[in-house]
N, C-alpha and C positions, 0 to 999 in steps of 0.2 A: 216553333220558336228555335232560334239559334242562340246558344249561350257560349260566352267566352269568359274564362276565369283568367284574370290578368294579375301580373305582379308589377307591371310598368305601363303607364298611360300610353307610351309610344308604341306599344305592341297591339293596340286595338285594331280589330278587323271590322271593316264597314259592314253593316247589315246584321251584326250580332248584338245581343244584350250583354253588356260588360259588367262583371262582378269582380271587385278586387278581392284577392285571396285573403287580405287582412280582415275583411268584414263578411266573408263568405257565409259563415254560420247564420248570421242574421238575415242577410239578403236572399239567400237561396230558399229560405222558408216561405217566401212570398210566391215561389214558383210551384205550380201544381206538379205532382208526380206524373211521370209518363208523358210529359208535354214537349220535350225537346227533341227535334229531329237531328240536331248536331250540337255537340259539346266539345269545345277546344280548351285544353288545359296544357298549353305549352309553357315551358320554362317554370313549371309549377312543382313537379315532383321533388326536386332537390331543395325546395323551400319548406317542405313538410317533414317533420320528424318521422323516422322510419316506423315507429310504433303507432303513428297516427295515419299512415298511408291507407291502410285497409278501411278505416272509418271514413276517410276522405272519399275514397272511391265508392263506398256504399252510398254515401250521401249524394254524390254526383250522378251515379248510375240510376238512382231512384228517380231522377228527373228525366232520364232518357227513355223515349218511347220505343216500343218494339220496332226493330228495323232501323233504329237510330244509330248514329255513328259517334264515337268518342275518339278524340286524338289526344294522346298524352306524350309528353316528351321530358327528357331529363339528360343528365350527363353520365356517360358510361365510365365508371371508375377505372376499369382495366385499360381502356383506350387512353384515358387521361394519364395514367401512370406511364404508359408507353410513350406518349407524346412528351412528357417531362424528361424521361430518360434519353430520348432521341433528340432533345433540344427544340422540338416544335412548339412547346408550351413553356414559356419562361416562368421561373419561380415566382416572379412578381405577379404574373397573370394568375398563376395557381393560387397564390395568397388572396388575391381579389375574389376569386371564385369561392374560396373557403369562407370568406367574410359573410357571404349570403347563404351558404349551404347549410341545411339542417340534417341532410342525409345524402347518400349516394346510392339510390336504387339502381341496380343493373338492368340492362335491357331484358335479360331472361327473367329476373325477379318481377319486372313489370308485366311481361307477357304472362307469366304463371299466375300472377295475382288477378289480372283481367280474365283469364280463362277460368279461374276458380269462382269468379262471379257470374259465370255463364255466358260470357261474351265470346264471340268468334273473332279471332285475329284476322284482319284483312291484309295489312301490310306492316312491315317493320323496315325502318331505314336508319342508316348511320350517316351522319354528316360531321366529319371531324370528331370531336369528343361528344357530340350530342346525338341522341337517338330519338326516334319518333315511332309510336305504335298507334295504329289505327285499328279499331275493333267495332263490331256491330252487336247490338243486343237482339236476342231472340233468334 
């Protein structure tokens, strides 16, 4: 099974089961542990309060089978600050981002958290102010 956690309907990837972040707790309970070969959670980490991120990852990783891959993305606060100072990100754009953000986990925080859960980091990428981390279980 391939699972995608979404915050916006337009981000759906074909061939994945889509679970909205807003109803994740109820919906993910229907999925057996260790049954997902792939879990995509892009544009999700900044919508989760920092104190809830570890619990979110525990819940999602429990659905990931051994050898399965998870993809997590978020906005890198240090790069965002640099973009604002250098004029690449307008204050109005920054304000819009803050409207939806509950936290700003850094790339290194996300990598460390995934590693602490026993996942092996495959790749890390930066694209503008957004980062992606791909990791495998087992």
